[in-house]
C-alpha positions in Angstrom: 3.8 -4.8 26.3 3.2 -7.9 24.1 0.5 -10.3 25.2 1.1 -13.9 24.3 -1.3 -16.8 24.6 0.1 -20.3 25.1 -2.2 -23.2 24.4 -0.7 -26.6 25.5 -1.9 -29.4 27.8 1.6 -30.0 29.2 1.3 -28.8 32.8 5.1 -28.2 33.1 5.3 -25.8 30.1 3.8 -22.8 31.9 6.5 -22.9 34.6 9.2 -23.5 32.0 8.1 -20.5 29.9 7.9 -18.3 32.9 11.4 -19.3 33.9 12.9 -18.8 30.4 11.3 -15.4 29.8 11.4 -14.1 33.4 13.5 -11.1 32.5 11.1 -10.0 29.8 8.1 -10.6 32.1 9.9 -8.6 34.9 10.6 -5.8 32.5 7.0 -5.9 31.3 7.9 -6.6 27.7 5.9 -9.8 27.7 2.7 -10.9 29.4 1.7 -14.6 29.1 -1.8 -16.1 29.2 -2.1 -19.9 29.4 -4.7 -22.3 28.1 -4.9 -26.1 28.3 -6.6 -26.8 25.0 -8.3 -25.1 22.0 -11.6 -24.4 23.7 -9.8 -22.9 26.7 -7.7 -20.8 24.3 -10.8 -19.3 22.6 -12.3 -18.5 26.0 -9.0 -16.8 27.0 -9.1 -14.7 23.8 -12.6 -13.5 24.7 -11.2 -12.5 28.1 -8.0 -10.9 26.6 -9.0 -9.3 23.2 -5.5 -7.6 23.1 -3.6 -10.8 22.6 -0.9 -10.4 20.0 0.3 -13.9 19.2 -0.6 -17.5 19.9 1.8 -20.4 20.7 -0.1 -23.6 20.2 0.5 -27.3 20.4 -1.3 -29.6 17.9 -2.2 -32.6 20.0 -4.6 -31.3 22.8 -7.8 -32.7 24.3 -11.3 -31.4 23.4 -10.0 -29.1 20.6 -6.6 -29.7 18.9 -4.3 -26.9 17.6 -5.2 -27.3 13.9 -8.9 -26.9 14.7 -8.0 -23.9 16.9 -6.3 -22.3 13.9 -9.5 -22.6 11.8 -11.5 -20.8 14.6 -8.8 -18.2 15.0 -8.9 -17.3 11.4 -12.6 -16.6 11.6 -12.8 -14.9 15.0 -9.4 -13.2 15.5 -7.6 -12.8 12.2 -5.1 -10.2 13.7 -3.7 -12.8 16.2 -0.7 -14.5 14.5 0.0 -18.1 15.5 3.1 -20.2 15.9 2.7 -23.9 16.2 4.9 -25.5 18.8 4.6 -29.3 18.5 6.3 -32.6 18.5 4.4 -33.4 15.3 7.0 -32.0 12.9 6.0 -34.0 9.8 5.3 -32.1 6.5 1.6 -32.9 6.5 1.0 -31.2 9.8 3.2 -28.2 8.8 1.4 -27.7 5.5 -2.0 -28.1 7.2 -1.0 -25.5 9.9 0.3 -23.1 7.3 -2.8 -23.5 5.1 -4.9 -22.6 8.2 -2.9 -19.4 8.8 0.0 -20.3 11.1 2.8 -17.8 10.8 5.6 -20.2 11.8 6.3 -23.7 13.1 8.6 -24.9 15.8 9.2 -28.5 16.9 9.5 -30.0 20.3 11.7 -30.4 22.4 11.7 -26.6 22.3 14.8 -24.7 21.5 14.1 -21.5 23.5 16.6 -19.4 21.7 14.8 -20.3 18.4 11.4 -19.7 20.1 12.5 -16.3 21.3 13.7 -15.3 17.9 10.5 -16.6 16.3 8.3 -14.7 18.8 10.2 -11.4 18.1 9.8 -11.9 14.4 6.1 -12.6 14.8 5.5 -9.7 17.1 7.3 -7.4 14.6 4.9 -8.6 11.9 1.9 -8.0 14.2 3.1 -4.5 14.9 3.4 -3.8 11.2 -0.1 -4.9 10.6 -1.4 -2.7 13.5 0.4 0.3 12.1 -1.0 -0.4 8.6 -4.5 -0.7 10.0 -4.0 2.7 11.7 -2.9 4.1 8.4 -6.0 2.6 6.7 -8.2 4.6 9.1 -6.7 7.6 7.4 -7.1 6.4 3.9 -9.3 7.6 1.0 -12.5 5.6 1.7 -12.9 7.1 5.2 -12.1 10.6 4.0 -14.8 10.4 1.2 -17.6 10.0 3.7 -16.7 12.3 6.6 -19.8 13.9 8.1 -20.8 15.1 11.5 -22.1 11.7 12.7 -19.0 9.9 11.7 -16.8 12.5 13.4 -18.8 12.2 16.6 -18.4 8.4 16.4 -14.7 8.6 15.8 -13.9 11.1 18.5 -15.6 14.4 17.9 -13.8 17.7 17.3 -10.4 16.3 18.1 -10.7 13.8 15.3 -12.2 16.4 13.0 -9.2 18.6 13.6 -6.8 15.7 13.0 -8.4 15.1 9.6 -7.4 18.6 8.4 -3.8 18.5 9.7 -1.2 18.9 7.0 2.5 18.2 7.5 5.8 17.8 5.7 7.0 14.2 6.0 9.9 12.1 4.9 8.7 9.0 3.0 9.1 6.8 0.0 6.6 6.5 -2.8 6.1 3.4 -5.0 4.1 3.5 -8.3 3.3 0.1 -9.7 1.7 -0.3 -13.1 0.4 -3.5 -14.7 2.0 -3.5 -18.1 -0.4 -3.6 -21.1 -3.4 -4.3 -19.0 -5.6 -1.8 -20.9 -5.4 -4.0 -23.9 -7.5 -6.7 -22.1 -10.6 -4.4 -22.1 -10.7 -4.7 -25.9 -11.3 -8.4 -25.8 -12.4 -9.5 -22.3 -15.8 -8.9 -20.7 -16.1 -6.0 -18.1 -16.7 -8.6 -15.4 -13.5 -10.4 -16.3 -11.5 -7.2 -16.5 -12.6 -6.0 -13.0 -12.2 -9.4 -11.3 -8.7 -9.9 -12.9 -7.6 -6.4 -11.9 -8.8 -6.8 -8.3 -7.0 -10.2 -8.0 -3.7 -8.5 -9.2 -4.2 -5.7 -6.7 -4.8 -8.2 -3.9 -1.4 -9.7 -4.6 0.3 -6.3 -4.6 -1.4 -5.0 -1.5 -0.4 -8.1 0.5 3.3 -7.5 -0.2 3.0 -3.7 0.4 1.4 -4.3 3.8 3.9 -6.9 4.7 6.6 -4.3 4.5 4.6 -1.7 6.6 3.4 0.4 3.6 -0.1 1.6 2.9 -2.1 2.2 -0.2 -2.5 5.8 -1.0 -4.7 5.2 -4.1 -5.5 3.0 -7.0 -5.2 4.8 -10.3 -6.7 2.8 -13.1 -4.5 -0.3 -13.4 -1.8 1.3 -11.2 -1.1 1.4 -7.4 0.5 4.2 -5.4 1.9 3.2 -2.1 3.5 5.2 0.7 6.2 4.0 3.2 7.0 6.0 6.3 9.2 5.4 9.3 12.5 3.6 9.8 14.2 2.3 6.6 11.2 3.4 4.5 13.2 3.3 1.2 14.6 -0.2 1.9 11.1 -1.4 2.8 9.7 0.2 -0.3 12.2 -1.6 -2.5 11.7 -4.9 -0.7 7.9 -4.6 -1.3 8.6 -3.8 -5.0 10.8 -6.8 -5.4 8.2 -9.0 -3.8 5.4 -7.6 -5.9 7.4 -8.2 -9.1 8.2 -11.8 -8.1 4.6 -12.6 -7.0 2.9 -11.1 -10.1 5.4 -12.9 -12.4 4.4 -16.2 -10.9 0.6 -15.7 -11.6 -0.8 -17.9 -14.2 -1.9 -16.7 -17.6 -5.7 -15.9 -17.8 -7.4 -17.7 -20.6 -10.5 -15.5 -20.3 -8.3 -12.5 -21.1 -6.5 -13.8 -24.1 -3.9 -15.7 -22.1 -2.7 -12.5 -20.5 0.3 -12.9 -18.3 0.8 -10.0 -15.9 4.0 -8.1 -15.5 4.7 -4.8 -13.7 6.8 -1.7 -14.1 7.7 0.2 -11.0 9.1 3.6 -10.1 10.3 4.5 -6.6 11.4 7.8 -5.1 12.2 9.0 -1.6 12.3 12.4 0.1 10.1 15.2 1.5 6.5 15.6 0.6 3.3 17.2 2.0 0.8 14.9 3.7 -2.8 16.2 4.2 -6.4 16.1 3.2 -6.9 17.2 -0.4 -10.4 17.7 -1.9 -13.7 19.5 -1.3 -15.1 19.8 2.2 -18.5 20.9 0.6 -18.7 17.6 -1.3 -17.3 15.6 1.6 -14.8 14.2 -0.8 -11.4 14.4 0.9 -8.4 12.3 0.1 -5.8 11.9 2.8 -2.8 11.8 0.4 0.7 13.0 -0.3 1.7 15.5 -2.9 4.9 17.2 -4.1 7.8 16.8 -6.4 9.0 13.6 -4.8 5.6 12.0 -5.6 5.7 13.4 -9.2 9.1 12.0 -9.8 8.2 8.5 -8.5 5.3 8.4 -11.0 7.6 9.6 -13.9 10.2 7.0 -13.0 7.5 4.4 -13.3 6.5 5.8 -16.7 10.1 5.2 -18.0 10.3 1.7 -16.5 10.0 -1.2 -18.8 8.3 -4.5 -18.2 9.6 -6.0 -14.9 11.9 -3.1 -14.2 12.1 -1.3 -10.8 13.6 2.2 -11.5 15.2 4.5 -8.9 17.2 7.7 -9.3 20.8 8.5 -8.4 19.9 9.8 -5.0 18.0 6.7 -4.0 20.8 4.5 -5.5 23.4 6.1 -3.3 21.3 5.3 -0.2 20.7 1.6 -1.0 23.6 0.4 -3.2 25.1 -1.5 -0.2 21.8 -3.4 0.4 20.5 -4.0 -3.1 22.1 -5.1 -6.4 21.4 -2.4 -8.9 22.4 -1.8 -12.6 22.8 1.6 -14.2 20.2 2.2 -17.0 21.6 5.6 -18.1 20.2 9.0 -18.5 16.5 9.6 -19.1 14.4 12.8 -19.5 11.4 13.0 -17.2 8.4 15.1 -18.0 8.6 18.7 -16.7 12.1 18.1 -15.3 15.0 20.2 -16.6 18.0 18.1 -17.8 18.5 14.4 -18.0 18.5 12.2 -14.9 20.6 9.1 -14.2 18.5 6.1 -13.3 19.1 2.6 -12.1 17.1 -0.6 -12.1 17.0 -2.7 -8.9 17.8 -6.3 -9.7 17.5 -8.0 -6.3 
């Protein structure tokens, strides 16, 4: 059940929302909590820490909606907000978005539009929660597994879950920052690290937005995994977004006017998921291995600047959804025979 907080000082709005969404309330799909201003909303969040999204007016007594957004970003960053206000001017919209609003709807409320927006927002919240769940299984946690941590996280049941290995169906994305190693020859170490981390932040944001998670950072490259429904489509959407966002980044004068570009390889199929490493050293990586993973990395290796490369099998699955161009045959390391590859255009 999704829990939705509505912050608005209009007394009739609560009854109207309960009427419009009575079926979803009756079917226990939605639960609504109501507040009359920003202060009341913050108090309701304390009482209901499982709130998923906030629908908030701007003009409210005691604390307005824009101020509420600022507090929300600090105290409850996982709650996504939708501004519902008669103040639909661009200044208010920009201020709301800059303070973390996920979307904006103007009054009088079009409830069909509101319903669609809520569903979209809830889908985004679910993706974030799934990603956070995956992060709990990522490399950093695995590197420091000891008895005390295991007890804290759930004892033997959790310890057993750490060692579970399984065959999964997923998509792998390798993203490399082209020519980044050349920066280390001219820029200071501090500049190199800060710049690399800033590029990674851009990539990670787009990967998470599509429900993927970071398996590992390898030098100036990223390996991401996508599981679940439409994992290949979501992997390609993330790759397109990463390519676009990175290309828009300004040149860095401290690094010889370096303008970042990426090369990307994507592959999809079966792989083994499990903890790889040394139990004695407490260094365990929850990762994926197998030929599918290896091919993804080798596809990235043949990708040129700003190219997203996939193989014939992936192309046949996504050709109706994405515009692709045939690159031709390439020889991949340790693979017998040439392989047809395609580049994803958009």
